C-alpha positions in Angstrom: 0.1 0.1 0.0 0.9 4.1 -0.5 2.3 5.9 2.1 0.0 8.8 2.3 -0.7 11.7 5.1 -3.3 11.6 7.3 -3.4 15.3 7.7 -4.8 15.2 3.8 -6.2 11.7 3.4 -9.2 10.1 5.7 -8.5 6.7 6.5 -8.3 4.8 10.0 -8.4 1.0 10.6 -11.6 0.7 10.8 -12.9 3.6 8.2 -11.5 5.2 4.9 -12.7 7.2 2.3 -14.0 5.2 -0.7 -12.0 7.2 -2.8 -8.4 5.7 -1.2 -9.6 2.1 -1.6 -7.2 0.2 -3.0 -4.6 2.8 -1.6 -5.3 1.6 2.1 -6.0 -0.9 4.1 -9.2 -0.4 6.2 -12.3 -2.5 7.6 -14.4 -0.6 5.5 -14.8 2.6 2.6 -17.7 4.9 2.6 -18.6 7.8 1.0 -18.0 11.1 2.3 -21.0 13.2 3.1 -21.9 17.1 2.2 -21.9 19.2 5.2 -20.7 22.7 6.0 -19.9 24.9 8.3 -22.2 26.7 10.9 -20.6 29.0 13.4 -17.9 31.5 13.0 -14.9 29.0 13.8 -14.5 25.9 14.5 -11.9 23.4 15.6 -10.4 20.9 13.6 -9.0 18.4 16.2 -6.1 15.4 16.2 -9.0 13.2 18.2 -12.8 13.6 19.2 -12.5 15.1 22.2 -12.7 18.8 24.2 -9.3 18.0 25.6 -7.4 16.9 22.2 -4.7 18.9 20.1 -5.9 21.4 17.7 -4.2 20.9 13.8 -6.3 23.4 12.0 -9.9 25.4 11.5 -12.9 26.0 9.7 -14.4 28.8 8.8 -18.2 29.7 8.3 -19.5 28.5 5.2 -16.5 25.6 4.4 -17.8 23.1 2.8 -16.6 19.2 4.3 -17.1 15.8 3.6 -18.1 13.9 6.4 -17.2 10.3 6.7 -18.0 9.2 10.0 -20.4 10.5 13.4 -20.2 9.2 16.7 -20.5 10.2 20.3 -21.4 13.8 18.6 -18.6 14.4 16.8 -17.9 14.2 12.9 -15.3 12.8 11.2 -14.3 15.3 8.2 -12.1 16.3 5.3 -12.1 20.3 4.1 -12.6 20.5 0.6 -10.4 23.5 0.1 -7.3 22.0 1.8 -8.4 18.9 2.3 -7.3 18.9 5.9 -9.2 15.7 7.6 -9.8 15.9 12.0 -12.8 16.2 14.6 -15.2 19.0 14.7 -18.5 18.7 17.1 -21.6 17.7 14.6 -23.4 20.7 16.1 -20.5 22.6 13.9 -22.2 21.2 11.0 -25.5 21.9 8.4 -26.2 19.4 6.3 -25.7 19.6 2.4 -24.2 22.3 0.2 -24.9 25.6 -0.9 -22.9 28.1 -3.3 -21.9 31.5 -1.7 -22.4 34.7 -3.2 -19.8 36.7 -1.4 -16.8 36.4 0.9 -16.3 38.2 4.0 -12.7 40.4 3.3 -12.0 42.2 6.3 -10.7 40.8 10.1 -12.9 40.7 11.6 -17.3 41.9 11.1 -20.3 41.6 13.0 -23.8 40.2 12.1 -26.7 41.5 13.1 -29.9 40.5 13.6 -31.4 43.2 11.6 -30.2 46.0 9.2 -29.5 48.4 11.6 -25.7 48.8 13.4 -27.3 49.6 16.9 -28.8 46.5 17.6 -26.8 44.3 19.5 -24.8 41.5 17.0 -26.2 38.6 16.7 -22.6 36.9 15.5 -19.2 37.6 14.1 -17.5 36.5 11.3 -13.5 36.1 10.2 -12.3 37.0 7.2 -12.6 34.2 4.2 -16.1 33.0 6.0 -18.5 32.8 3.2 -21.8 33.3 3.0 -25.3 33.8 0.9 -26.5 37.1 0.0 -30.0 37.1 -0.3 -30.8 41.1 -0.5 -29.7 44.4 0.5 -31.3 47.1 2.8 -29.6 50.6 3.8 -30.1 52.1 7.4 -28.7 56.0 8.2 -26.7 55.8 5.3 -25.5 52.6 6.2 -26.0 49.6 3.7 -26.2 46.0 4.5 -26.3 42.9 3.0 -28.7 40.4 3.9 -28.3 36.8 5.1 -30.9 33.5 4.1 -31.9 34.4 8.1 -33.0 38.1 7.7 -29.2 38.7 9.7 -27.2 41.8 8.2 -23.4 42.0 7.2 -22.0 45.3 6.7 -21.6 45.1 2.8 -18.4 47.0 2.4 -17.0 43.9 4.4 -17.7 41.6 2.0 -16.4 41.2 -1.9 -18.3 39.0 -4.6 -17.1 35.5 -4.6 -14.1 35.3 -7.0 -13.2 38.7 -6.9 -9.9 38.7 -5.6 -7.4 41.4 -3.2 -4.1 41.4 -6.3 -1.9 41.3 -3.8 -1.7 38.5 -1.2 1.3 40.4 1.1 -1.1 43.6 1.4 -3.7 40.7 3.0 -1.6 39.7 5.5 -0.8 43.4 6.6 -4.5 44.3 7.3 -4.3 41.1 10.1 -1.6 42.4 12.0 -1.9 42.5 15.1 -3.9 40.2 15.6 -3.5 37.4 18.5 -1.1 34.4 17.5 -3.1 31.1 18.3 -1.6 28.1 17.4 -4.1 26.3 15.2 -5.1 29.3 14.0 -6.6 30.1 10.7 -9.2 33.0 11.1 -8.8 36.8 12.2 -9.9 35.9 15.8 -6.7 34.0 16.4 -3.8 32.8 13.5 -0.3 31.1 13.5 2.2 31.3 10.8 0.9 28.9 8.0 -2.6 30.1 8.8 -1.7 33.7 7.8 0.2 32.3 4.6 -3.1 30.3 3.9 -5.7 33.0 4.8 -3.7 35.6 2.9 -3.2 33.6 -0.4 -7.2 32.5 -0.3 -8.4 35.9 -0.3 -6.2 36.7 -3.3 -7.6 33.9 -5.3 -4.7 30.9 -4.5 -6.0 27.9 -2.0 -2.7 26.5 -0.8 -2.3 24.0 1.4 -2.2 24.4 5.7 0.5 23.6 7.4 4.3 24.6 6.5 5.7 21.6 6.1 3.2 21.4 3.3 4.2 24.8 2.0 7.8 24.8 2.1 7.2 21.4 -0.3 5.1 23.0 -2.3 4.2 26.8 -3.0 6.2 28.8 -5.7 10.1 27.9 -6.8 12.9 27.9 -4.7 14.9 30.9 -4.7 19.1 30.8 -4.3 19.4 33.4 -1.5 23.2 34.4 -0.6 24.6 34.6 3.2 23.3 38.5 3.0 19.7 37.0 1.7 19.9 39.5 -0.9 17.2 39.3 -3.4 14.7 38.5 -2.0 11.3 40.8 -3.0 7.8 41.7 -1.1 5.7 38.5 -1.5 9.1 35.6 -0.9 8.5 33.3 1.6 10.9 32.5 4.6 11.1 29.0 6.2 12.3 27.8 9.5 11.3 24.5 10.7 8.1 24.8 11.5 7.5 28.7 11.0 7.2 30.4 7.7 7.2 34.2 7.1 6.5 36.7 4.3 8.8 39.2 3.3 7.1 43.1 2.5 10.0 44.4 1.5 13.7 42.8 0.8 14.9 43.6 4.4 11.2 43.4 6.3 8.7 41.1 7.0 5.4 40.2 8.7 5.1 36.5 10.4 2.3 35.1 13.2 5.1 34.6 16.1 5.3 33.0 19.3 7.7 36.0 20.2 5.5 39.0 20.2 1.7 36.5 20.2 0.4 38.5 17.1 0.9 39.2 13.6 3.8 41.5 13.6 6.5 43.2 11.5 10.1 42.4 11.6 13.3 43.0 10.3 14.7 39.7 8.6 18.1 39.7 10.2 16.9 40.7 13.3 14.9 37.5 13.3 17.6 35.0 12.0 19.2 35.7 15.2 16.7 35.6 17.3 15.2 33.0 16.6 18.4 31.0 15.7 20.0 30.2 18.8 16.8 27.9 19.5 15.7 26.7 16.3 18.6 27.5 13.5 18.7 29.3 10.6 16.3 29.9 7.8 15.8 26.0 5.4 14.4 27.3 2.2 13.3 30.6 0.5 10.5 30.4 -1.7 8.7 32.9 -4.1 5.2 31.7 -4.8 
């Protein structure tokens, strides 16, 4: 049997994705059932337990395939990046819908009606997708109306298929966002999550983890000891970490040093990180 990364392929000894039949060993193979994420941000866990580690997060509206449900947990795979793990059944809607818009600001509120003075009924992260059924205006503020009759500030949405021109500019809007291990949203994010979410808003879906990104994104750069030749948008990888260059000498990254998305000079970061984790392992131009 061919080796498969369990983060990106749904297989256990008792159950596996029917698409893997003949490639992995399992007692039973099933076809994934379509569903979508129903709540604002959902933690994807390694095991069906509330104390299990978080590998990544799914956002409201994300489509998933459900392979199993037991004891209130669903074993799922994200359709956008292929990540496999466990979410609560209550965090899912059955079936799929075609979204019309995507949240294009780091965070936005959902209101029970078209009035920003109403107590908010929810909040959504950048990258969340919604179906807009209409529009409304109150005191000059424009709202997008959802199927639930709730509303979102219209200027916080972008039509599906309309993308940011520069993924680095998207990352820069997330400056100050708290660092969160496994985070992938505007409420909390980690280093590879920042790359993934920013690139998604620029129309490019990429894999989730740093080891996946370093082996799949763009072309490898040959950078000298002085790190010359880097430009805006290039990626700098350390073991288990990635940063985005904003120009030839500065970078932006979600990091455990400031516990935020922050700017830092590349040479400063190399010196600071080096004594614990070593130097950069790769430079890539996506």
